[in-house]
C-alpha positions as CSV (number, residue, x, y, z in Angstrom):
1,M,-28.5,38.8,47.5
2,E,-29.5,37.4,44.0
3,I,-27.0,37.9,41.5
4,S,-29.6,38.5,39.0
5,N,-30.9,41.5,41.1
6,I,-27.5,43.1,41.0
7,L,-27.3,42.7,37.4
8,E,-30.8,43.7,36.5
9,R,-30.1,46.9,38.8
10,L,-26.6,47.6,36.4
11,I,-29.0,47.1,33.4
12,A,-31.6,49.5,34.4
13,N,-28.9,52.0,35.7
14,K,-27.1,51.7,32.0
15,L,-23.9,50.4,33.9
16,T,-21.2,48.2,33.1
17,V,-18.9,45.6,35.5
18,S,-15.7,44.0,34.1
19,T,-13.8,41.2,35.9
20,S,-10.1,40.3,36.8
21,E,-9.7,36.9,38.2
22,S,-7.2,34.6,39.7
23,C,-8.3,32.2,41.8
24,T,-11.9,32.1,40.8
25,G,-10.7,31.1,37.4
26,G,-13.6,32.8,35.9
27,M,-16.0,31.8,37.9
28,I,-17.7,35.4,38.5
29,A,-17.6,36.0,34.6
30,S,-19.3,32.7,34.3
31,S,-22.0,33.8,37.0
32,I,-22.4,37.1,35.0
33,V,-23.0,35.6,31.5
34,D,-25.3,32.9,33.0
35,F,-27.6,35.7,33.2
36,P,-29.8,36.3,30.2
37,G,-29.0,40.2,29.1
38,A,-25.6,39.9,30.3
39,S,-24.4,41.8,27.1
40,N,-25.7,44.9,28.6
41,C,-23.6,45.0,31.7
42,F,-20.5,42.9,31.2
43,N,-17.6,44.4,28.9
44,E,-15.1,41.6,29.7
45,G,-13.3,39.6,32.2
46,Y,-9.7,38.4,32.6
47,V,-8.4,35.5,34.0
48,T,-5.0,36.6,35.3
49,Y,-3.4,33.6,36.9
50,S,-0.2,34.3,36.6
51,N,1.8,37.3,38.0
52,E,2.9,38.3,34.1
53,A,-0.8,38.5,33.0
54,K,-1.6,40.6,36.0
55,I,1.2,43.2,34.9
56,K,0.4,42.8,30.8
57,N,-3.4,42.7,31.1
58,L,-4.3,44.8,34.3
59,G,-1.5,47.2,34.9
60,V,-0.4,46.0,38.3
61,K,2.8,46.6,39.2
62,D,5.9,44.7,39.4
63,E,6.9,46.4,42.5
64,T,3.6,45.5,44.1
65,L,3.7,41.8,43.5
66,M,7.5,41.7,44.5
67,A,6.6,43.3,48.2
68,Y,3.4,41.9,48.8
69,G,2.9,39.1,46.5
70,A,0.0,38.1,44.1
71,V,-2.3,37.4,47.2
72,S,-2.7,40.5,48.8
73,E,-4.8,43.4,49.5
74,Q,-2.7,45.6,47.3
75,T,-2.6,43.3,44.3
76,A,-6.4,43.1,44.5
77,K,-7.0,46.6,44.8
78,E,-4.5,47.2,41.4
79,M,-6.3,44.1,39.7
80,A,-9.9,46.0,40.1
81,I,-8.6,49.7,39.3
82,G,-7.0,48.0,36.4
83,V,-9.8,46.1,35.0
84,K,-12.4,49.1,35.2
85,K,-9.7,51.2,33.7
86,K,-8.8,48.9,30.8
87,A,-12.4,48.1,30.3
88,K,-14.1,51.3,30.6
89,A,-16.4,49.8,32.9
90,D,-18.1,51.5,35.7
91,F,-17.4,48.8,37.9
92,G,-14.2,46.5,38.1
93,L,-14.2,43.4,40.1
94,S,-11.1,41.3,41.2
95,S,-10.2,38.0,43.3
96,T,-7.0,36.6,44.0
97,G,-6.3,34.0,46.5
98,I,-5.2,30.4,47.4
99,A,-8.0,28.0,46.6
100,G,-5.9,24.8,47.7
101,P,-5.4,22.2,48.6
102,G,-1.8,23.2,48.4
103,G,0.3,26.5,47.7
104,G,-0.3,27.9,51.4
105,S,1.9,28.8,53.9
106,P,1.7,29.9,57.5
107,T,1.4,33.4,56.5
108,K,-1.0,33.0,53.4
109,P,-3.0,29.7,54.5
110,V,-5.2,27.9,52.0
111,G,-8.3,29.6,52.1
112,L,-6.8,33.3,52.1
113,V,-8.8,35.4,49.2
114,Y,-8.9,38.8,48.6
115,I,-11.6,40.4,46.4
116,G,-11.9,44.2,45.4
117,C,-14.1,46.3,43.6
118,S,-13.2,49.7,42.1
119,Y,-16.3,51.9,41.9
120,G,-17.1,55.6,41.1
121,E,-14.4,58.2,40.3
122,S,-11.7,56.8,42.7
123,N,-13.1,54.4,45.0
124,V,-11.7,51.1,45.9
125,K,-13.1,48.5,48.3
126,V,-11.1,45.4,49.3
127,K,-12.0,42.4,51.7
128,E,-9.8,39.9,52.9
129,L,-11.7,36.5,53.3
130,H,-10.5,33.2,55.1
131,L,-12.5,30.8,53.5
132,T,-12.8,27.1,54.0
133,G,-13.6,23.6,52.3
134,S,-12.5,22.2,49.0
135,R,-10.8,24.1,46.0
136,T,-14.3,24.3,44.3
137,E,-16.1,25.5,47.3
138,V,-13.4,28.0,48.4
139,R,-13.8,29.4,44.5
140,A,-17.7,29.3,45.0
141,Q,-17.7,31.3,48.0
142,A,-14.9,33.9,46.8
143,T,-17.3,34.5,43.8
144,N,-20.6,35.2,46.0
145,L,-18.8,37.4,48.2
146,A,-17.5,38.9,45.1
147,F,-20.8,39.8,44.2
148,Q,-22.0,40.7,47.6
149,L,-19.1,43.4,47.8
150,L,-20.4,44.7,44.1
151,D,-23.8,44.9,45.4
152,E,-22.3,46.7,48.5
153,C,-20.4,48.8,46.2
154,M,-23.7,49.8,44.2
155,R,-25.8,50.9,47.3
156,E,-23.1,53.3,48.2
157,L,-23.7,55.0,45.1
158,N,-27.6,54.8,45.8
159,I,-27.9,52.2,42.4
């Protein structure tokens, strides 16, 4: 799966994607803007590292963060929906997780990452990932898997 192929399909279909990232810290957005012509498919991106930023910029509910935490399927879902809506994009991608080397716990270990994609009228897919490697490797793997998820969602819409 080539990122350029995904972006070319977005552009050919006059569709846009926006990003909301926590653990990937802008890697997803950076991968998009590495592509010439990215301005034809990329609206905006947010690095919402703190809970406050997730609430303020993406509309993630405080109740969600209190009940499930920032690293959760529920938060990844609300991030993806929030960025799609705020940016008026066709697709909203999100990432939230624990890249390490610290910060993990028995219930939420280092390498636990959730990626989300909001698409169509009200479709949202979230995947739970268990990644290994250094902090940079976890972030890079999550970024690549976010594009695979975007590709999967696009194919569901026959794009």
